[in-house]
C-alpha positions in Angstrom: -16.3 -24.0 7.3 -18.9 -21.7 8.4 -18.8 -17.5 7.2 -17.7 -16.8 10.7 -14.5 -18.4 9.8 -14.1 -17.1 6.5 -14.6 -13.8 7.7 -11.9 -13.5 9.8 -9.1 -14.0 7.1 -10.0 -11.5 4.6 -7.3 -9.3 5.7 -4.8 -12.1 4.0 -6.5 -12.5 0.8 -5.9 -8.4 0.5 -2.4 -9.2 1.5 -2.1 -11.8 -1.4 -3.5 -10.5 -4.2 -1.7 -6.8 -3.6 1.2 -8.8 -3.3 0.7 -10.7 -6.2 -0.1 -7.5 -8.6 2.8 -6.1 -7.8 4.7 -9.6 -8.2 2.9 -10.1 -11.6 3.9 -6.3 -12.6 7.6 -7.0 -11.9 7.8 -10.5 -14.0 5.7 -8.8 -16.7 8.6 -6.0 -16.8 11.1 -9.0 -17.1 9.3 -10.2 -19.8 9.1 -7.3 -21.8 12.7 -6.9 -21.5 13.6 -10.3 -22.4 11.2 -9.8 -25.4 12.9 -6.7 -26.4 9.4 -4.5 -25.9 10.6 -1.9 -23.2 11.7 1.1 -24.5 15.6 1.1 -24.9 15.9 4.0 -22.4 14.8 1.8 -19.5 17.1 -1.2 -20.4 20.3 1.0 -21.5 20.5 4.2 -19.8 21.9 3.7 -16.4 21.3 6.2 -13.2 24.2 5.1 -10.6 25.5 2.5 -12.7 22.3 1.1 -12.6 20.2 0.4 -14.9 16.5 2.4 -14.6 14.5 -0.9 -15.4 17.1 -2.3 -12.1 16.6 1.1 -10.1 12.5 0.3 -10.7 13.0 -3.5 -9.9 14.7 -2.1 -6.3 11.6 0.5 -5.8 9.0 -1.9 -6.3 11.0 -4.7 -4.0 11.2 -1.9 -1.2 7.4 -1.3 -1.5 6.9 -5.3 -1.0 9.4 -5.3 1.7 7.1 -2.5 3.6 4.0 -3.6 2.6 5.4 -7.5 4.2 6.6 -5.5 7.4 3.3 -3.3 8.3 1.2 -5.9 8.0 2.8 -8.7 9.1 4.5 -7.0 12.2 1.1 -5.7 12.6 2.4 -2.0 12.4 -0.5 -1.1 10.3 -2.3 -0.5 13.4 0.5 1.4 15.1 0.9 5.3 15.5 2.0 7.0 12.3 5.1 8.1 13.7 6.5 4.9 15.1 5.6 3.4 11.5 8.2 5.7 10.2 10.3 5.1 12.6 10.8 1.1 11.7 10.7 1.9 7.8 12.6 5.1 6.9 15.7 3.5 8.5 16.0 0.3 6.0 14.5 2.3 3.3 17.6 4.8 3.6 19.8 1.8 4.5 19.2 -0.9 1.8 19.6 2.0 -1.2 23.0 3.1 0.7 24.1 -0.1 0.8 23.1 -1.2 -2.6 25.8 1.8 -3.5 28.6 0.6 -1.7 27.7 -2.6 -3.2 28.2 -1.1 -6.9 30.9 1.6 -6.1 33.4 -0.9 -5.0 32.5 -2.9 -7.6 33.1 -0.4 -10.2 36.4 -0.1 -8.4 37.0 -3.3 -8.6 36.4 -3.5 -12.4 38.2 -0.4 -13.1 41.4 -1.9 -11.2 41.5 -4.9 -12.9 
């Protein structure tokens, strides 16, 4: 392949490495949790019914999802207000749905 063909797909490699780095960090946190090397407050202390580590995983997953939406839906080249119009409802809806699921599950567990 010529250099012209390789120069057009640099962005896909950039996306690959960014997503790989975030995913590798998530996997590393999971491995450290299993091996017991993480601080106890990340694993055992809870906030809104979830361990702090779970909140970290949710935030990292939302970051990856937002980046994928910006790149593969070509929103990265749009106006900033349009990008926020697409991303903010998703970033509000996902934690809200998690809150509903967790509160209902807690209620069901307590009623057993």
